[in-house]
C-alpha positions in Angstrom: -2.0 -31.9 3.3 -4.1 -32.0 -0.5 -4.3 -28.5 -0.9 -0.9 -27.9 -2.4 -0.2 -28.2 -5.3 2.1 -26.8 -8.1 0.8 -24.3 -8.6 0.0 -23.0 -4.9 4.8 -23.9 -4.6 4.8 -21.3 -7.7 2.5 -18.9 -5.8 4.3 -18.5 -2.0 7.5 -18.6 -4.1 6.6 -15.6 -6.0 5.3 -14.0 -3.0 8.4 -15.8 -1.1 10.4 -13.8 -3.8 7.7 -9.7 -3.4 9.2 -9.9 0.5 12.5 -10.2 -0.7 12.2 -7.2 -3.1 12.8 -10.2 -5.6 10.9 -8.7 -8.7 13.4 -9.8 -11.6 12.9 -13.9 -9.3 8.6 -13.1 -8.3 7.5 -11.8 -11.8 7.6 -14.5 -13.7 6.8 -17.3 -11.0 3.6 -15.0 -10.4 3.1 -15.3 -13.8 2.9 -17.9 -15.2 0.7 -19.5 -11.3 -1.8 -16.5 -12.0 -2.6 -17.7 -15.6 -3.9 -20.9 -14.1 -6.1 -19.7 -12.3 -9.4 -18.5 -13.4 -12.5 -16.4 -12.1 -13.7 -18.4 -10.3 -11.6 -18.6 -8.1 -12.0 -14.7 -7.2 -10.3 -14.0 -3.4 -7.3 -17.0 -3.9 -7.0 -14.3 -7.5 -7.1 -11.6 -5.9 -5.1 -12.3 -3.2 -2.2 -13.5 -5.8 -2.3 -10.2 -7.5 -1.4 -8.4 -5.3 1.8 -9.6 -4.6 2.2 -9.6 -7.8 1.7 -5.4 -8.2 4.4 -5.2 -5.5 6.7 -6.7 -7.3 5.8 -4.3 -10.3 6.1 -1.8 -7.7 9.8 -2.6 -6.9 10.9 -3.7 -9.9 10.0 -0.1 -11.2 7.3 -0.5 -14.0 5.3 1.4 -12.5 1.6 1.1 -14.9 2.0 -2.5 -15.4 1.3 -2.4 -11.3 -1.2 -0.5 -11.8 -3.2 -2.5 -14.1 -2.1 -5.8 -11.7 -3.7 -3.5 -9.0 -7.0 -2.2 -11.0 -8.1 -6.2 -11.8 -7.2 -7.4 -8.5 -9.8 -4.6 -7.2 -11.8 -5.6 -10.2 -12.1 -9.2 -8.8 -11.7 -8.3 -4.7 -15.6 -6.8 -5.0 -17.2 -9.6 -5.9 -16.4 -11.4 -2.8 -16.7 -11.6 0.3 -13.4 -12.1 2.3 -11.7 -8.4 3.6 -8.8 -10.3 3.2 -7.6 -9.4 -0.7 -8.2 -5.6 0.1 -6.3 -5.4 3.0 -3.4 -7.1 1.0 -3.8 -4.5 -1.3 -3.2 -1.5 1.1 0.2 -1.1 1.0 -0.4 -1.7 -2.8 -2.1 1.5 -3.1 -0.4 4.0 -1.2 3.0 2.5 -2.8 0.7 3.6 -6.2 -0.5 6.4 -4.9 3.2 7.5 -5.2 2.7 8.1 -8.8 -0.6 9.4 -8.7 0.9 12.0 -11.7 0.2 8.9 -13.8 -3.4 8.9 -15.7 -3.6 4.6 -15.4 -2.4 4.9 -11.1 -5.5 8.1 -11.0 -8.0 5.4 -12.3 -6.5 3.1 -10.9 -7.0 5.2 -6.9 -10.2 6.5 -8.4 -11.6 2.4 -8.0 -10.3 2.4 -4.8 -12.1 5.4 -3.8 -7.6 6.4 -2.5 
């Protein structure tokens, strides 16, 4: 499989750590890998940012999760794929528990949630 490179393996690793609710392991791996994705890969980057946002939420870093979610929403607005928005739906629901925070309220408004 030629599409699997070091960066893709790091993304997969970060996604697994996120799903296992191990944010302290997920965040650094995802941050490092996502730093190498430019915005021309908007679909993939927005999709992968959703796992980073979830990891931040699991770590209790709500404002950071909101910032990452906002960035994912911006990127996903310009792509035809629905996968990023579908993947962001549970993150937005979790953020909804914190809508009293201004950063969260802004992101939820942007998402129409």
